[in-house]
C-alpha positions in Angstrom: 58.2 -31.3 184.3 55.5 -28.7 183.4 53.2 -31.5 182.4 53.8 -33.3 185.7 53.0 -30.1 187.7 49.9 -29.5 185.5 48.6 -33.0 186.1 49.2 -32.7 189.8 47.4 -29.4 189.9 44.4 -30.9 188.0 44.3 -33.9 190.4 44.4 -31.5 193.3 41.5 -29.5 191.9 39.5 -32.6 191.2 40.1 -33.9 194.8 39.1 -30.5 196.3 35.9 -30.4 194.2 35.1 -34.0 195.2 35.6 -33.1 198.9 33.3 -30.0 198.6 30.7 -32.1 196.7 30.7 -34.7 199.4 30.5 -32.1 202.1 27.6 -30.4 200.3 25.7 -33.6 200.1 26.2 -34.3 203.8 25.1 -30.8 204.6 21.9 -31.0 202.5 21.1 -34.4 203.9 21.4 -32.9 207.4 18.9 -30.1 206.3 16.4 -32.6 205.0 16.8 -34.9 208.0 16.0 -31.9 210.3 13.0 -31.0 208.2 11.6 -34.6 207.9 11.9 -35.2 211.7 10.3 -31.9 212.3 7.4 -32.8 210.0 7.0 -36.2 211.7 7.0 -34.5 215.1 4.3 -32.0 213.9 2.2 -34.7 212.4 2.4 -37.0 215.4 1.7 -34.2 217.8 -1.3 -33.1 215.8 -2.8 -36.6 215.6 -2.2 -37.2 219.3 -3.8 -33.9 220.3 -6.8 -34.5 218.1 -7.4 -38.0 219.4 -6.9 -37.5 223.1 -8.3 -35.4 226.0 -5.5 -32.9 225.3 -7.8 -31.5 222.6 -10.1 -29.9 225.2 -7.2 -28.0 226.7 -6.6 -26.1 223.4 -9.8 -26.2 221.4 -13.5 -26.0 222.2 -15.7 -28.0 219.8 -19.3 -27.0 219.6 -22.1 -29.4 218.9 -22.5 -27.9 215.4 -18.8 -28.7 214.6 -17.5 -25.1 215.1 -14.0 -25.1 216.6 -13.0 -22.4 219.0 -9.8 -21.6 220.8 -9.2 -21.7 224.6 -6.5 -19.5 226.1 -3.9 -22.3 225.7 -5.2 -22.7 222.1 -4.3 -19.1 221.4 -0.9 -19.6 222.9 -0.4 -22.7 220.7 -1.5 -20.7 217.7 0.7 -17.7 218.2 3.7 -19.2 219.8 5.1 -20.7 216.6 5.3 -17.2 215.1 7.4 -16.0 218.0 9.6 -19.1 217.7 10.2 -18.5 214.0 11.2 -14.9 214.6 13.6 -16.1 217.3 15.1 -18.7 215.1 15.3 -16.2 212.2 17.0 -13.3 214.0 18.8 -14.9 217.0 20.0 -18.2 215.5 23.7 -17.2 215.1 23.9 -16.3 218.8 22.5 -19.6 220.0 24.4 -22.8 220.8 23.7 -25.6 218.4 21.9 -27.6 221.1 19.8 -24.6 222.0 18.8 -24.1 218.3 17.9 -27.8 217.9 15.8 -27.7 221.1 13.9 -24.6 219.9 13.4 -26.1 216.4 11.9 -29.3 218.0 9.7 -27.2 220.3 8.5 -25.2 217.4 7.6 -28.4 215.4 5.7 -29.8 218.4 3.7 -26.6 219.1 2.9 -26.4 215.4 1.4 -29.9 215.7 -0.9 -28.7 218.5 -2.0 -25.8 216.4 -2.7 -28.0 213.4 -4.7 -30.6 215.4 -8.1 -29.3 214.2 -7.4 -30.5 210.6 -8.1 -34.1 211.8 -11.5 -32.9 213.0 -12.3 -30.9 209.8 -11.0 -33.2 207.0 -11.2 -36.9 206.5 -8.2 -39.1 207.1 -8.1 -40.1 203.4 -8.1 -36.4 202.3 -5.2 -35.6 204.7 -3.2 -38.6 203.5 -3.8 -38.0 199.8 -2.9 -34.3 200.2 0.2 -35.2 202.1 1.5 -37.4 199.3 0.7 -34.8 196.6 2.5 -32.2 198.7 5.5 -34.5 199.2 5.7 -35.2 195.4 5.4 -31.5 194.5 7.9 -30.5 197.2 10.4 -33.2 196.1 10.2 -32.2 192.4 10.6 -28.5 193.1 13.4 -29.0 195.7 15.3 -31.2 193.3 15.0 -28.6 190.5 16.1 -25.9 192.8 19.2 -27.9 193.8 20.2 -28.9 190.3 19.3 -25.9 188.2 22.0 -23.5 187.0 19.5 -20.7 186.7 19.8 -17.9 189.3 16.5 -17.8 191.2 17.2 -14.6 193.1 14.9 -12.4 191.1 12.3 -15.2 191.2 12.6 -15.2 195.0 11.9 -11.5 195.2 8.8 -11.8 193.2 7.6 -14.8 195.4 8.3 -12.8 198.5 6.0 -10.1 197.3 3.4 -12.7 196.5 3.8 -14.2 200.0 3.1 -10.8 201.6 0.0 -10.5 199.4 -1.2 -13.9 200.5 -0.7 -13.0 204.2 -2.5 -9.7 203.9 -5.4 -11.2 201.9 -5.7 -14.0 204.5 -5.9 -11.5 207.3 -8.6 -9.5 205.5 -10.5 -12.7 204.8 -10.7 -13.4 208.5 -13.2 -10.5 208.7 -14.8 -10.8 205.3 -15.2 -14.6 205.4 -15.5 -14.9 201.6 -15.5 -18.3 200.1 -14.3 -17.1 196.7 -11.5 -15.0 198.3 -10.4 -18.1 200.3 -10.3 -20.1 197.1 -8.2 -17.5 195.3 -5.8 -17.2 198.3 -5.3 -20.9 198.3 -4.4 -21.1 194.6 -2.0 -18.1 195.0 -0.6 -19.8 198.1 0.1 -23.1 196.2 1.9 -21.2 193.5 3.9 -19.1 196.0 5.0 -22.0 198.2 5.8 -24.3 195.2 8.1 -21.6 193.9 9.6 -20.8 197.3 10.6 -24.5 197.7 12.9 -24.3 194.7 14.2 -20.8 195.6 14.9 -21.8 199.3 16.6 -25.0 198.2 19.0 -23.1 195.9 19.6 -20.5 198.6 20.4 -23.2 201.2 22.8 -24.8 198.8 24.6 -21.6 198.2 25.0 -20.9 201.9 27.1 -24.0 202.3 30.8 -23.4 203.0 33.4 -26.1 203.4 35.2 -23.8 205.9 32.3 -23.8 208.4 32.9 -25.6 211.7 30.4 -28.1 213.0 28.4 -25.6 215.1 28.1 -23.1 212.3 27.2 -25.7 209.7 24.6 -27.2 212.2 22.9 -23.8 212.7 22.9 -23.2 208.9 21.2 -26.6 208.5 18.5 -25.7 211.1 17.9 -22.4 209.3 17.5 -24.3 206.0 15.3 -26.9 207.5 13.0 -24.3 209.0 12.6 -22.6 205.6 11.8 -25.9 203.8 9.6 -27.0 206.7 7.5 -23.8 206.4 7.3 -24.3 202.6 6.1 -27.8 203.0 3.5 -27.2 205.7 2.0 -24.1 204.0 1.9 -25.9 200.6 0.1 -28.8 202.4 -2.5 -26.5 204.0 -3.2 -24.6 200.8 -3.7 -27.9 198.9 -5.9 -29.3 201.7 -8.1 -26.2 201.6 -8.5 -26.6 197.8 -9.0 -30.3 197.5 -9.6 -31.8 200.9 -12.9 -33.6 201.6 -14.5 -32.3 204.8 -16.1 -34.4 207.4 
């Protein structure tokens, strides 16, 4: 009788673990789907803006190739920061539909702000950098998902590195140092490569089988936003380091 109860308990635990595992896979797939669709929307919007009269609404291209910003260009450049802040601090108070709409709007506006890369870099350089970024991102995200090592301390170190990259980038806007730009790009590659693994593990740990559809959906959007930012910033840093300019 004791053996029978013990076997039934073990079977119950195995079934419960299997249900959680299946739920976690579905949740992570949802996160990646949001991220990939967001990236596709950003890439498509950037290409369309760069290759249509829309470009003139946001950017002013001088005969010598210098690219300036119109008023709408400044809006497109700064609006994503506001959207990220809104998604970061107000997400739990939004409806799932509202959060999705804001995420798609963010991805689209990011595409407009990134349109100049199609004017600065060759198509081959953009494509090659994208595939290198995708391979690096995929490897680090897989490691973050599967590793049993706690990356919390690693994440704190990376966050400090991210702050350093942001501050140095702001300073370099005024200094315009090529060497400093190169150092910032290398540091950025290291930081965003590490953050990909850290964020993946953090997203995985936030999963709960007890979440309802709305809560799980908002968590998936938050996770997709983090991974989206890791991917885009890693791509831009690699493009600055290795991209062939026109």
